[in-house]
N, CA, C and O atoms as CSV, one atom per row, in Angstrom:
chain,resi,resn,atom,element,x,y,z
A,1,UNK,N,N,2.316,-83.135,50.159
A,1,UNK,CA,C,3.481,-82.603,49.852
A,1,UNK,C,C,2.931,-81.148,49.143
A,1,UNK,O,O,2.187,-81.066,48.166
A,2,UNK,N,N,3.483,-80.102,49.878
A,2,UNK,CA,C,2.503,-78.533,49.578
A,2,UNK,C,C,3.059,-77.877,48.598
A,2,UNK,O,O,4.216,-77.529,48.832
A,3,UNK,N,N,2.620,-77.580,47.549
A,3,UNK,CA,C,3.244,-76.817,46.198
A,3,UNK,C,C,4.072,-75.354,46.742
A,3,UNK,O,O,3.843,-74.633,47.713
A,4,UNK,N,N,4.843,-75.294,45.948
A,4,UNK,CA,C,5.875,-73.935,46.301
A,4,UNK,C,C,5.060,-72.731,46.653
A,4,UNK,O,O,5.380,-72.013,47.601
A,5,UNK,N,N,3.960,-72.485,45.869
A,5,UNK,CA,C,3.130,-71.249,46.104
A,5,UNK,C,C,2.558,-71.181,47.613
A,5,UNK,O,O,2.649,-70.268,48.434
A,6,UNK,N,N,2.008,-72.309,47.698
A,6,UNK,CA,C,1.454,-72.539,49.009
A,6,UNK,C,C,2.321,-72.474,50.325
A,6,UNK,O,O,1.851,-72.140,51.413
A,7,UNK,N,N,3.577,-72.810,50.122
A,7,UNK,CA,C,4.444,-72.702,51.300
A,7,UNK,C,C,4.918,-71.009,51.083
A,7,UNK,O,O,5.000,-70.349,52.120
A,8,UNK,N,N,5.113,-70.568,50.244
A,8,UNK,CA,C,5.572,-69.066,50.330
A,8,UNK,C,C,4.357,-68.403,51.076
A,8,UNK,O,O,4.636,-67.728,52.067
A,9,UNK,N,N,3.052,-68.522,50.711
A,9,UNK,CA,C,2.116,-67.931,51.107
A,9,UNK,C,C,2.149,-68.370,53.006
A,9,UNK,O,O,2.164,-67.498,53.875
A,10,UNK,N,N,2.152,-69.574,53.239
A,10,UNK,CA,C,2.188,-69.834,54.369
A,10,UNK,C,C,3.795,-69.350,55.269
A,10,UNK,O,O,3.702,-69.153,56.480
A,11,UNK,N,N,4.518,-69.268,54.911
A,11,UNK,CA,C,5.603,-68.615,55.373
A,11,UNK,C,C,5.536,-67.225,55.516
A,11,UNK,O,O,6.204,-66.692,56.401
A,12,UNK,N,N,4.668,-66.414,54.609
A,12,UNK,CA,C,4.544,-64.963,54.905
A,12,UNK,C,C,3.470,-64.598,55.608
A,12,UNK,O,O,3.380,-63.395,55.853
A,13,UNK,N,N,2.283,-65.600,56.161
A,13,UNK,CA,C,1.290,-65.385,56.609
A,13,UNK,C,C,1.409,-65.547,58.085
A,13,UNK,O,O,2.072,-66.522,58.440
A,14,UNK,N,N,0.831,-64.685,59.150
A,14,UNK,CA,C,0.988,-64.866,60.352
A,14,UNK,C,C,0.216,-66.092,60.943
A,14,UNK,O,O,-1.007,-65.960,60.943
A,15,UNK,N,N,0.681,-67.183,61.412
A,15,UNK,CA,C,-0.292,-68.123,61.999
A,15,UNK,C,C,-1.189,-67.647,63.091
A,15,UNK,O,O,-0.855,-66.795,63.915
A,16,UNK,N,N,-2.360,-68.250,63.051
A,16,UNK,CA,C,-3.171,-68.202,64.396
A,16,UNK,C,C,-3.677,-69.373,64.848
A,16,UNK,O,O,-3.501,-70.304,64.062
A,17,UNK,N,N,-4.150,-69.596,65.683
A,17,UNK,CA,C,-4.498,-70.696,66.542
A,17,UNK,C,C,-5.660,-71.347,65.516
A,17,UNK,O,O,-5.490,-72.462,65.022
A,18,UNK,N,N,-6.672,-70.666,65.287
A,18,UNK,CA,C,-7.731,-71.237,64.696
A,18,UNK,C,C,-8.025,-71.309,62.974
A,18,UNK,O,O,-9.024,-71.771,62.423
A,19,UNK,N,N,-6.834,-70.707,62.349
A,19,UNK,CA,C,-6.546,-70.833,61.064
A,19,UNK,C,C,-5.816,-71.415,60.272
A,19,UNK,O,O,-5.916,-71.077,59.092
A,20,UNK,N,N,-4.880,-72.434,60.623
A,20,UNK,CA,C,-3.851,-72.856,59.729
A,20,UNK,C,C,-4.336,-73.733,58.774
A,20,UNK,O,O,-3.783,-73.740,57.674
A,21,UNK,N,N,-5.556,-74.703,59.058
A,21,UNK,CA,C,-6.083,-75.514,58.097
A,21,UNK,C,C,-6.380,-74.915,56.893
A,21,UNK,O,O,-5.901,-75.237,55.806
A,22,UNK,N,N,-7.254,-73.955,57.123
A,22,UNK,CA,C,-8.177,-72.929,56.121
A,22,UNK,C,C,-7.300,-72.291,55.247
A,22,UNK,O,O,-7.513,-72.199,54.038
A,23,UNK,N,N,-6.117,-71.754,55.936
A,23,UNK,CA,C,-5.245,-71.073,55.217
A,23,UNK,C,C,-4.263,-71.987,54.409
A,23,UNK,O,O,-3.706,-71.539,53.407
A,24,UNK,N,N,-4.100,-72.973,54.742
A,24,UNK,CA,C,-3.200,-74.132,53.891
A,24,UNK,C,C,-4.241,-74.584,52.762
A,24,UNK,O,O,-3.868,-74.771,51.604
A,25,UNK,N,N,-5.599,-74.751,53.178
A,25,UNK,CA,C,-6.475,-75.172,51.835
A,25,UNK,C,C,-6.612,-73.795,51.122
A,25,UNK,O,O,-6.629,-73.940,49.899
A,26,UNK,N,N,-6.700,-72.679,51.473
A,26,UNK,CA,C,-7.018,-71.519,50.421
A,26,UNK,C,C,-5.721,-71.406,49.763
A,26,UNK,O,O,-5.855,-70.883,48.656
A,27,UNK,N,N,-4.542,-71.700,50.037
A,27,UNK,CA,C,-2.911,-71.544,49.469
A,27,UNK,C,C,-2.960,-72.488,48.244
A,27,UNK,O,O,-2.562,-72.213,47.112
A,28,UNK,N,N,-3.584,-73.790,48.713
A,28,UNK,CA,C,-3.198,-74.963,47.997
A,28,UNK,C,C,-4.289,-74.578,46.688
A,28,UNK,O,O,-3.893,-74.649,45.525
A,29,UNK,N,N,-5.719,-74.160,47.037
A,29,UNK,CA,C,-6.477,-74.204,45.877
A,29,UNK,C,C,-6.205,-72.768,44.929
A,29,UNK,O,O,-6.483,-72.669,43.734
A,30,UNK,N,N,-5.698,-71.883,45.637
A,30,UNK,CA,C,-5.089,-70.852,44.682
A,30,UNK,C,C,-4.068,-71.126,43.856
A,30,UNK,O,O,-4.024,-70.686,42.707
A,31,UNK,N,N,-2.964,-72.043,44.493
A,31,UNK,CA,C,-1.834,-72.496,43.469
A,31,UNK,C,C,-2.255,-73.415,42.347
A,31,UNK,O,O,-1.543,-73.487,41.345
A,32,UNK,N,N,-3.428,-74.164,42.455
A,32,UNK,CA,C,-3.703,-75.252,41.540
A,32,UNK,C,C,-4.645,-74.535,40.436
A,32,UNK,O,O,-4.738,-74.971,39.288
A,33,UNK,N,N,-5.305,-73.443,40.880
A,33,UNK,CA,C,-6.544,-72.902,39.744
A,33,UNK,C,C,-5.573,-71.797,39.123
A,33,UNK,O,O,-6.125,-71.255,38.165
A,34,UNK,N,N,-4.775,-71.486,39.281
A,34,UNK,CA,C,-4.203,-70.224,38.532
A,34,UNK,C,C,-2.776,-70.412,38.231
A,34,UNK,O,O,-1.963,-69.964,39.040
A,35,UNK,N,N,-2.416,-70.941,37.304
A,35,UNK,CA,C,-0.825,-71.095,36.909
A,35,UNK,C,C,-0.153,-70.161,36.304
A,35,UNK,O,O,-1.090,-69.494,35.865
A,36,UNK,N,N,0.918,-69.560,35.917
A,36,UNK,CA,C,1.249,-68.755,35.101
A,36,UNK,C,C,1.319,-68.848,33.845
A,36,UNK,O,O,1.151,-67.930,33.043
A,37,UNK,N,N,1.698,-70.528,33.497
A,37,UNK,CA,C,1.351,-70.877,31.916
A,37,UNK,C,C,0.239,-70.407,31.708
A,37,UNK,O,O,0.303,-69.333,31.109
A,38,UNK,N,N,-1.186,-70.884,32.043
A,38,UNK,CA,C,-2.262,-70.807,31.747
A,38,UNK,C,C,-2.688,-69.382,31.593
A,38,UNK,O,O,-3.568,-69.036,30.805
A,39,UNK,N,N,-2.079,-68.629,32.317
A,39,UNK,CA,C,-2.431,-67.194,32.050
A,39,UNK,C,C,-1.903,-66.365,31.164
A,39,UNK,O,O,-2.436,-65.380,30.654
A,40,UNK,N,N,-0.733,-66.832,30.976
A,40,UNK,CA,C,0.021,-66.460,29.804
A,40,UNK,C,C,-0.655,-66.896,28.385
A,40,UNK,O,O,-1.050,-66.149,27.490
A,41,UNK,N,N,-0.672,-68.223,28.434
A,41,UNK,CA,C,-1.543,-68.592,27.077
A,41,UNK,C,C,-3.103,-68.169,27.025
A,41,UNK,O,O,-3.712,-68.273,25.961
A,42,UNK,N,N,-3.652,-67.754,28.034
A,42,UNK,CA,C,-4.865,-66.826,27.739
A,42,UNK,C,C,-4.769,-65.555,27.085
A,42,UNK,O,O,-5.491,-65.135,26.181
A,43,UNK,N,N,-3.652,-64.903,27.720
A,43,UNK,CA,C,-3.487,-63.654,27.168
A,43,UNK,C,C,-2.784,-63.630,25.847
A,43,UNK,O,O,-2.947,-62.595,25.202
A,44,UNK,N,N,-2.030,-64.568,25.309
A,44,UNK,CA,C,-1.504,-64.945,24.224
A,44,UNK,C,C,-2.824,-65.044,23.064
A,44,UNK,O,O,-2.789,-64.563,21.931
A,45,UNK,N,N,-3.738,-65.643,23.553
A,45,UNK,CA,C,-4.909,-66.087,22.781
A,45,UNK,C,C,-5.527,-64.852,22.613
A,45,UNK,O,O,-5.760,-64.526,21.450
A,46,UNK,N,N,-5.868,-64.042,23.562
A,46,UNK,CA,C,-6.598,-62.729,23.391
A,46,UNK,C,C,-5.891,-61.866,22.488
A,46,UNK,O,O,-6.554,-61.329,21.600
A,47,UNK,N,N,-4.573,-61.626,22.567
A,47,UNK,CA,C,-3.497,-60.688,21.793
A,47,UNK,C,C,-3.575,-61.077,20.342
A,47,UNK,O,O,-3.448,-60.189,19.499
A,48,UNK,N,N,-3.766,-62.289,19.984
A,48,UNK,CA,C,-3.808,-62.828,18.887
A,48,UNK,C,C,-5.252,-62.537,18.198
A,48,UNK,O,O,-5.391,-62.175,17.030
A,49,UNK,N,N,-6.088,-62.716,18.942
A,49,UNK,CA,C,-7.454,-62.205,18.645
A,49,UNK,C,C,-7.962,-61.113,18.338
A,49,UNK,O,O,-8.958,-60.919,17.640
A,50,UNK,N,N,-7.113,-60.168,18.989
A,50,UNK,CA,C,-7.172,-58.611,18.869
A,50,UNK,C,C,-6.264,-58.226,17.651
A,50,UNK,O,O,-6.602,-57.268,16.956
A,51,UNK,N,N,-5.188,-58.892,17.379
A,51,UNK,CA,C,-4.222,-58.543,16.466
A,51,UNK,C,C,-5.240,-58.993,14.802
A,51,UNK,O,O,-5.289,-58.318,13.773
A,52,UNK,N,N,-5.736,-59.960,15.010
A,52,UNK,CA,C,-6.456,-60.550,13.690
A,52,UNK,C,C,-7.786,-59.738,13.585
A,52,UNK,O,O,-8.275,-59.755,12.455
A,53,UNK,N,N,-8.527,-58.973,14.607
A,53,UNK,CA,C,-9.691,-58.118,14.663
A,53,UNK,C,C,-9.218,-56.989,13.751
A,53,UNK,O,O,-9.682,-56.693,12.651
A,54,UNK,N,N,-8.112,-56.357,14.473
A,54,UNK,CA,C,-7.471,-55.210,13.869
A,54,UNK,C,C,-6.980,-55.463,12.232
A,54,UNK,O,O,-7.127,-54.596,11.370
A,55,UNK,N,N,-6.516,-56.491,12.034
A,55,UNK,CA,C,-6.192,-56.841,10.986
A,55,UNK,C,C,-7.419,-56.796,9.781
A,55,UNK,O,O,-7.377,-56.277,8.665
A,56,UNK,N,N,-8.267,-57.374,10.300
A,56,UNK,CA,C,-9.790,-57.360,9.327
A,56,UNK,C,C,-10.297,-56.147,9.043
A,56,UNK,O,O,-10.861,-55.730,8.031
A,57,UNK,N,N,-9.951,-55.491,10.348
A,57,UNK,CA,C,-10.985,-53.999,10.302
A,57,UNK,C,C,-9.994,-53.190,9.190
A,57,UNK,O,O,-10.446,-52.471,8.299
A,58,UNK,N,N,-8.658,-53.430,9.402
A,58,UNK,CA,C,-7.772,-52.549,8.276
A,58,UNK,C,C,-8.000,-53.016,6.723
A,58,UNK,O,O,-7.880,-52.285,5.740
A,59,UNK,N,N,-8.287,-54.136,6.727
A,59,UNK,CA,C,-8.247,-54.491,5.072
A,59,UNK,C,C,-9.844,-54.135,4.951
A,59,UNK,O,O,-10.131,-53.726,3.826
A,60,UNK,N,N,-10.812,-54.194,5.756
A,60,UNK,CA,C,-12.048,-53.625,5.257
A,60,UNK,C,C,-12.231,-52.293,4.988
A,60,UNK,O,O,-12.768,-51.938,3.939
A,61,UNK,N,N,-11.867,-51.557,5.770
A,61,UNK,CA,C,-11.602,-50.103,5.401
A,61,UNK,C,C,-10.945,-49.619,4.443
A,61,UNK,O,O,-11.291,-48.564,3.911
A,62,UNK,N,N,-9.622,-50.479,3.965
A,62,UNK,CA,C,-9.060,-50.376,2.540
A,62,UNK,C,C,-10.027,-50.387,1.495
A,62,UNK,O,O,-10.178,-49.545,0.610
A,63,UNK,N,N,-10.723,-51.529,1.715
A,63,UNK,CA,C,-11.760,-52.052,0.636
A,63,UNK,C,C,-12.780,-51.027,0.491
A,63,UNK,O,O,-12.996,-50.605,-0.645
A,64,UNK,N,N,-13.436,-50.566,1.466
A,64,UNK,CA,C,-14.477,-49.535,1.250
A,64,UNK,C,C,-13.805,-48.450,0.895
A,64,UNK,O,O,-14.472,-47.819,0.075
A,65,UNK,N,N,-12.439,-47.765,1.216
A,65,UNK,CA,C,-11.718,-46.832,0.636
A,65,UNK,C,C,-11.891,-46.675,-0.799
A,65,UNK,O,O,-12.368,-45.706,-1.391
A,66,UNK,N,N,-11.368,-47.929,-1.348
A,66,UNK,CA,C,-10.993,-47.997,-2.821
A,66,UNK,C,C,-12.537,-48.072,-3.416
A,66,UNK,O,O,-12.739,-47.281,-4.337
A,67,UNK,N,N,-13.471,-48.766,-3.091
A,67,UNK,CA,C,-14.826,-48.642,-3.510
A,67,UNK,C,C,-15.605,-47.434,-3.707
A,67,UNK,O,O,-16.479,-47.277,-4.559
A,68,UNK,N,N,-15.171,-46.513,-2.757
A,68,UNK,CA,C,-15.595,-45.303,-2.637
A,68,UNK,C,C,-14.750,-44.165,-3.895
A,68,UNK,O,O,-15.166,-43.170,-4.488
A,69,UNK,N,N,-13.548,-44.817,-3.915
A,69,UNK,CA,C,-12.870,-43.956,-4.698
A,69,UNK,C,C,-13.039,-44.203,-6.284
A,69,UNK,O,O,-13.153,-43.349,-7.164
A,70,UNK,N,N,-13.022,-45.722,-6.416
A,70,UNK,CA,C,-12.924,-46.307,-7.806
A,70,UNK,C,C,-14.592,-46.670,-8.552
A,70,UNK,O,O,-14.915,-46.758,-9.737
A,71,UNK,N,N,-15.226,-46.786,-7.568
A,71,UNK,CA,C,-16.765,-47.287,-8.268
A,71,UNK,C,C,-17.719,-45.985,-8.020
A,71,UNK,O,O,-18.263,-45.450,-8.986
A,72,UNK,N,N,-17.913,-45.468,-6.623
A,72,UNK,CA,C,-18.718,-44.570,-6.302
A,72,UNK,C,C,-18.642,-43.211,-7.271
A,72,UNK,O,O,-19.577,-42.849,-7.985
A,73,UNK,N,N,-17.472,-42.586,-7.173
A,73,UNK,CA,C,-17.305,-41.328,-7.932
A,73,UNK,C,C,-17.535,-41.455,-9.533
A,73,UNK,O,O,-18.272,-40.716,-10.186
A,74,UNK,N,N,-16.833,-42.438,-9.996
A,74,UNK,CA,C,-17.359,-42.646,-11.392
A,74,UNK,C,C,-18.711,-42.647,-11.695
A,74,UNK,O,O,-19.276,-41.909,-12.502
A,75,UNK,N,N,-19.191,-43.498,-11.019
A,75,UNK,CA,C,-20.483,-44.000,-11.086
A,75,UNK,C,C,-21.662,-42.381,-10.841
A,75,UNK,O,O,-22.685,-42.194,-11.499
A,76,UNK,N,N,-21.174,-41.522,-9.851
A,76,UNK,CA,C,-21.966,-40.422,-9.805
A,76,UNK,C,C,-21.515,-39.601,-10.947
A,76,UNK,O,O,-22.387,-38.856,-11.395
A,77,UNK,N,N,-20.505,-39.564,-11.453
A,77,UNK,CA,C,-20.137,-38.725,-12.867
A,77,UNK,C,C,-21.116,-39.368,-14.178
A,77,UNK,O,O,-21.726,-38.690,-15.004
A,78,UNK,N,N,-21.080,-40.389,-14.122
A,78,UNK,CA,C,-21.954,-40.990,-15.197
A,78,UNK,C,C,-23.221,-40.532,-14.861
A,78,UNK,O,O,-23.838,-39.912,-15.728
A,79,UNK,N,N,-23.703,-40.701,-13.838
A,79,UNK,CA,C,-25.204,-40.537,-13.591
A,79,UNK,C,C,-25.594,-39.212,-13.662
A,79,UNK,O,O,-26.764,-38.906,-13.890
A,80,UNK,N,N,-24.382,-38.086,-13.421
A,80,UNK,CA,C,-24.859,-37.030,-13.394
A,80,UNK,C,C,-24.923,-36.214,-14.800
A,80,UNK,O,O,-25.464,-35.127,-15.002
A,81,UNK,N,N,-24.143,-37.134,-15.812
A,81,UNK,CA,C,-24.196,-36.797,-17.310
A,81,UNK,C,C,-25.404,-37.100,-17.783
A,81,UNK,O,O,-25.981,-36.268,-18.483
A,82,UNK,N,N,-26.087,-38.503,-17.451
A,82,UNK,CA,C,-27.082,-39.078,-17.745
A,82,UNK,C,C,-28.176,-38.230,-17.222
A,82,UNK,O,O,-29.118,-38.218,-18.015
A,83,UNK,N,N,-28.351,-37.616,-16.313
A,83,UNK,CA,C,-29.413,-36.540,-15.918
A,83,UNK,C,C,-29.325,-35.381,-16.690
A,83,UNK,O,O,-30.324,-34.957,-17.271
A,84,UNK,N,N,-28.292,-34.846,-16.759
A,84,UNK,CA,C,-28.087,-33.430,-17.829
A,84,UNK,C,C,-28.448,-33.701,-19.105
A,84,UNK,O,O,-29.212,-32.883,-19.617
A,85,UNK,N,N,-28.061,-34.746,-19.841
A,85,UNK,CA,C,-28.812,-35.258,-21.306
A,85,UNK,C,C,-30.195,-35.225,-20.977
A,85,UNK,O,O,-30.879,-34.391,-21.569
A,86,UNK,N,N,-30.759,-36.007,-20.108
A,86,UNK,CA,C,-32.231,-36.037,-19.889
A,86,UNK,C,C,-32.839,-34.774,-19.990
A,86,UNK,O,O,-33.834,-34.515,-20.666
A,87,UNK,N,N,-32.161,-33.963,-19.252
A,87,UNK,CA,C,-32.956,-32.622,-18.800
A,87,UNK,C,C,-33.158,-31.937,-19.959
A,87,UNK,O,O,-34.264,-31.554,-20.342
A,88,UNK,N,N,-31.787,-31.716,-20.720
A,88,UNK,CA,C,-31.950,-30.871,-21.952
A,88,UNK,C,C,-32.708,-31.590,-23.180
A,88,UNK,O,O,-33.220,-30.973,-24.113
A,89,UNK,N,N,-32.700,-32.756,-23.059
A,89,UNK,CA,C,-34.040,-33.686,-23.996
A,89,UNK,C,C,-35.476,-33.218,-23.676
A,89,UNK,O,O,-36.313,-33.087,-24.570
A,90,UNK,N,N,-35.726,-32.983,-22.436
A,90,UNK,CA,C,-36.730,-32.893,-21.892
A,90,UNK,C,C,-37.177,-31.271,-22.171
A,90,UNK,O,O,-38.365,-30.949,-22.157
A,91,UNK,N,N,-36.282,-30.464,-22.380
A,91,UNK,CA,C,-36.667,-29.176,-22.504
A,91,UNK,C,C,-36.820,-28.649,-23.821
A,91,UNK,O,O,-37.496,-27.655,-24.087
A,92,UNK,N,N,-36.009,-29.518,-24.854
A,92,UNK,CA,C,-36.093,-29.363,-26.101
A,92,UNK,C,C,-37.530,-29.817,-26.702
A,92,UNK,O,O,-38.216,-29.325,-27.598
A,93,UNK,N,N,-37.741,-31.072,-25.772
A,93,UNK,CA,C,-39.652,-31.405,-26.247
A,93,UNK,C,C,-40.394,-30.299,-25.905
A,93,UNK,O,O,-40.982,-29.612,-26.740
A,94,UNK,N,N,-40.398,-30.081,-24.669
A,94,UNK,CA,C,-41.242,-28.773,-24.494
A,94,UNK,C,C,-41.012,-27.420,-25.166
A,94,UNK,O,O,-41.857,-26.528,-25.089
A,95,UNK,N,N,-40.073,-27.303,-25.704
A,95,UNK,CA,C,-39.957,-26.178,-26.615
A,95,UNK,C,C,-40.925,-26.133,-28.094
A,95,UNK,O,O,-41.329,-25.161,-28.732
A,96,UNK,N,N,-41.090,-27.541,-28.316
A,96,UNK,CA,C,-41.787,-27.701,-29.446
A,96,UNK,C,C,-43.361,-28.164,-29.161
A,96,UNK,O,O,-44.147,-28.551,-30.025
A,97,UNK,N,N,-43.640,-28.022,-27.662
A,97,UNK,CA,C,-45.106,-28.330,-27.348
A,97,UNK,C,C,-45.852,-27.044,-27.812
A,97,UNK,O,O,-45.354,-25.990,-28.208
A,98,UNK,N,N,-47.034,-27.345,-27.684
A,98,UNK,CA,C,-48.017,-25.980,-27.953
A,98,UNK,C,C,-48.112,-25.125,-26.535
A,98,UNK,O,O,-48.110,-25.544,-25.377
A,99,UNK,N,N,-48.211,-23.545,-27.136
A,99,UNK,CA,C,-47.964,-22.690,-26.011
A,99,UNK,C,C,-49.129,-23.055,-24.649
A,99,UNK,O,O,-50.160,-23.707,-24.815
A,100,UNK,N,N,-48.797,-22.622,-23.668
A,100,UNK,CA,C,-49.385,-22.698,-22.376
A,100,UNK,C,C,-50.914,-22.136,-22.602
A,100,UNK,O,O,-51.846,-22.854,-22.240
A,101,UNK,N,N,-51.129,-21.080,-23.092
A,101,UNK,CA,C,-52.203,-20.550,-23.698
A,101,UNK,C,C,-53.120,-20.956,-24.417
A,101,UNK,O,O,-54.252,-20.475,-24.377
A,102,UNK,N,N,-52.717,-22.037,-25.288
A,102,UNK,CA,C,-53.418,-22.686,-26.287
A,102,UNK,C,C,-53.907,-24.181,-25.810
A,102,UNK,O,O,-54.598,-24.904,-26.528
A,103,UNK,N,N,-53.489,-24.510,-24.608
A,103,UNK,CA,C,-53.731,-25.550,-23.855
A,103,UNK,C,C,-55.296,-25.876,-23.483
A,103,UNK,O,O,-55.898,-24.998,-22.864
A,104,UNK,N,N,-55.838,-26.816,-23.745
A,104,UNK,CA,C,-57.416,-26.767,-23.010
A,104,UNK,C,C,-57.367,-27.258,-21.958
A,104,UNK,O,O,-56.540,-28.129,-21.686
A,105,UNK,N,N,-58.264,-26.800,-21.107
A,105,UNK,CA,C,-58.322,-27.061,-19.671
A,105,UNK,C,C,-59.372,-27.821,-19.347
A,105,UNK,O,O,-60.498,-27.349,-19.505
A,106,UNK,N,N,-59.241,-28.849,-18.945
A,106,UNK,CA,C,-60.308,-30.052,-18.314
A,106,UNK,C,C,-60.811,-29.847,-17.139
A,106,UNK,O,O,-60.284,-29.207,-16.229
A,107,UNK,N,N,-62.029,-30.482,-17.127
A,107,UNK,CA,C,-62.864,-30.378,-15.826
A,107,UNK,C,C,-62.168,-30.666,-14.441
A,107,UNK,O,O,-62.392,-30.095,-13.373
A,108,UNK,N,N,-61.243,-31.718,-14.709
A,108,UNK,CA,C,-60.617,-32.296,-13.508
A,108,UNK,C,C,-59.390,-31.528,-12.885
A,108,UNK,O,O,-58.892,-31.675,-11.768
A,109,UNK,N,N,-58.949,-30.462,-14.150
A,109,UNK,CA,C,-57.699,-29.377,-13.562
A,109,UNK,C,C,-58.098,-28.294,-12.720
A,109,UNK,O,O,-58.995,-27.493,-12.985
A,110,UNK,N,N,-57.265,-28.311,-11.515
A,110,UNK,CA,C,-57.337,-27.069,-10.710
A,110,UNK,C,C,-58.752,-26.939,-10.228
A,110,UNK,O,O,-59.372,-25.959,-10.641
A,111,UNK,N,N,-59.408,-27.835,-9.357
A,111,UNK,CA,C,-60.730,-27.897,-8.693
A,111,UNK,C,C,-60.192,-27.161,-7.652
A,111,UNK,O,O,-59.049,-27.266,-7.205
A,112,UNK,N,N,-61.305,-26.210,-7.190
A,112,UNK,CA,C,-61.103,-25.594,-5.917
A,112,UNK,C,C,-62.152,-25.369,-5.204
A,112,UNK,O,O,-62.944,-24.551,-5.672
A,113,UNK,N,N,-62.453,-25.949,-3.997
A,113,UNK,CA,C,-63.345,-26.421,-3.158
A,113,UNK,C,C,-63.812,-24.887,-2.411
A,113,UNK,O,O,-64.931,-24.408,-2.227
A,114,UNK,N,N,-62.377,-24.345,-2.064
A,114,UNK,CA,C,-62.470,-23.146,-1.505
A,114,UNK,C,C,-60.783,-22.325,-1.720
A,114,UNK,O,O,-59.750,-22.992,-1.665
A,115,UNK,N,N,-60.788,-21.042,-1.926
A,115,UNK,CA,C,-59.462,-20.133,-2.223
A,115,UNK,C,C,-58.678,-20.615,-1.132
A,115,UNK,O,O,-59.113,-21.070,-0.074
A,116,UNK,N,N,-57.420,-20.470,-1.495
A,116,UNK,CA,C,-56.165,-20.713,-0.776
A,116,UNK,C,C,-55.920,-19.546,0.039
A,116,UNK,O,O,-56.192,-18.515,-0.577
A,117,UNK,N,N,-55.445,-19.333,1.360
A,117,UNK,CA,C,-55.384,-18.163,2.036
A,117,UNK,C,C,-53.939,-17.139,1.668
A,117,UNK,O,O,-53.636,-16.084,2.227
A,118,UNK,N,N,-53.351,-17.703,0.776
A,118,UNK,CA,C,-52.110,-16.946,0.086
A,118,UNK,C,C,-52.179,-16.539,-1.009
A,118,UNK,O,O,-52.804,-17.226,-1.816
A,119,UNK,N,N,-51.593,-15.325,-1.438
A,119,UNK,CA,C,-51.718,-14.726,-2.793
A,119,UNK,C,C,-52.992,-14.475,-3.213
A,119,UNK,O,O,-53.804,-13.906,-2.485
A,120,UNK,N,N,-53.321,-14.959,-4.654
A,120,UNK,CA,C,-54.685,-14.470,-5.168
A,120,UNK,C,C,-55.405,-15.417,-4.512
A,120,UNK,O,O,-56.513,-14.949,-4.253
A,121,UNK,N,N,-55.275,-16.628,-4.091
A,121,UNK,CA,C,-56.202,-17.615,-3.813
A,121,UNK,C,C,-56.433,-18.742,-4.627
A,121,UNK,O,O,-56.720,-19.812,-4.091
A,122,UNK,N,N,-56.329,-18.623,-6.114
A,122,UNK,CA,C,-56.166,-19.768,-6.814
A,122,UNK,C,C,-55.016,-20.309,-7.025
A,122,UNK,O,O,-55.153,-21.405,-7.568
A,123,UNK,N,N,-53.657,-19.950,-6.785
A,123,UNK,CA,C,-52.554,-20.691,-6.910
A,123,UNK,C,C,-52.060,-21.791,-5.966
A,123,UNK,O,O,-52.218,-21.499,-4.780
A,124,UNK,N,N,-51.673,-22.614,-6.128
A,124,UNK,CA,C,-51.184,-23.733,-5.201
A,124,UNK,C,C,-49.782,-22.953,-4.493
A,124,UNK,O,O,-49.297,-21.915,-4.943
A,125,UNK,N,N,-49.284,-23.665,-3.348
A,125,UNK,CA,C,-48.202,-23.268,-2.843
A,125,UNK,C,C,-47.153,-23.259,-3.640
A,125,UNK,O,O,-46.374,-22.312,-3.531
A,126,UNK,N,N,-46.869,-24.385,-4.698
A,126,UNK,CA,C,-45.900,-24.713,-5.562
A,126,UNK,C,C,-46.137,-24.529,-6.800
A,126,UNK,O,O,-45.639,-25.294,-7.626
A,127,UNK,N,N,-46.984,-23.426,-7.202
A,127,UNK,CA,C,-47.281,-22.942,-8.512
A,127,UNK,C,C,-46.136,-22.378,-9.521
A,127,UNK,O,O,-45.226,-21.645,-9.133
A,128,UNK,N,N,-46.254,-22.699,-10.518
A,128,UNK,CA,C,-44.746,-22.087,-11.319
A,128,UNK,C,C,-45.881,-21.800,-12.670
A,128,UNK,O,O,-46.752,-22.543,-13.121
A,129,UNK,N,N,-45.550,-20.702,-12.997
A,129,UNK,CA,C,-46.273,-19.954,-13.990
A,129,UNK,C,C,-45.764,-20.532,-15.322
A,129,UNK,O,O,-46.626,-20.832,-16.147
A,130,UNK,N,N,-44.368,-20.741,-15.658
A,130,UNK,CA,C,-44.085,-21.575,-16.749
A,130,UNK,C,C,-44.668,-22.769,-17.083
A,130,UNK,O,O,-44.693,-23.074,-18.276
A,131,UNK,N,N,-45.212,-23.612,-16.146
A,131,UNK,CA,C,-45.429,-25.070,-16.390
A,131,UNK,C,C,-47.130,-25.032,-16.223
A,131,UNK,O,O,-47.978,-25.279,-17.081
A,132,UNK,N,N,-47.305,-24.643,-14.839
A,132,UNK,CA,C,-48.938,-24.818,-14.443
A,132,UNK,C,C,-49.718,-23.577,-15.377
A,132,UNK,O,O,-49.293,-22.494,-15.777
A,133,UNK,N,N,-50.743,-24.096,-15.493
A,133,UNK,CA,C,-51.969,-23.098,-16.131
A,133,UNK,C,C,-53.111,-23.129,-15.444
A,133,UNK,O,O,-53.368,-24.097,-14.728
A,134,UNK,N,N,-53.832,-22.229,-15.548
A,134,UNK,CA,C,-55.256,-22.017,-15.240
A,134,UNK,C,C,-56.024,-20.773,-15.944
A,134,UNK,O,O,-55.916,-19.575,-15.682
A,135,UNK,N,N,-56.855,-21.435,-16.945
A,135,UNK,CA,C,-57.643,-20.244,-17.430
A,135,UNK,C,C,-58.631,-19.601,-16.683
A,135,UNK,O,O,-59.434,-20.291,-16.054
A,136,UNK,N,N,-58.683,-18.593,-16.663
A,136,UNK,CA,C,-59.659,-17.533,-15.833
A,136,UNK,C,C,-60.978,-17.534,-16.554
A,136,UNK,O,O,-60.854,-17.394,-17.770
A,137,UNK,N,N,-62.310,-17.666,-16.077
A,137,UNK,CA,C,-63.467,-17.485,-16.752
A,137,UNK,C,C,-63.958,-16.278,-16.914
A,137,UNK,O,O,-65.012,-16.117,-17.530
């Protein structure tokens, strides 16, 4: 018995003297390998998986948005307040320290094997006169 899909192909195809058996074989093979029901089930599984992936991505994006707003921003504010408090505490401590001119210069400070090629040659590239000191002999 020939399946209905194979019959339809045979009726539409022009018959040649040397090809009727191969045409029948190909039509029967094609009818048994791909059925509309299997194709619809495969598409349905793909659509379900795609929808599940989209739902998961939406939930994950929402989670990270909430974390960014409700955790990261308050943490930045708290850490900024802490940094400001430490900064003011440090400069209050420096204000009570001995003046730079009265600090001793130790032999391991400001060692120069040759002069720098900028400025007066004695100060480093990141020299800060209010913090760094170097007594000239």
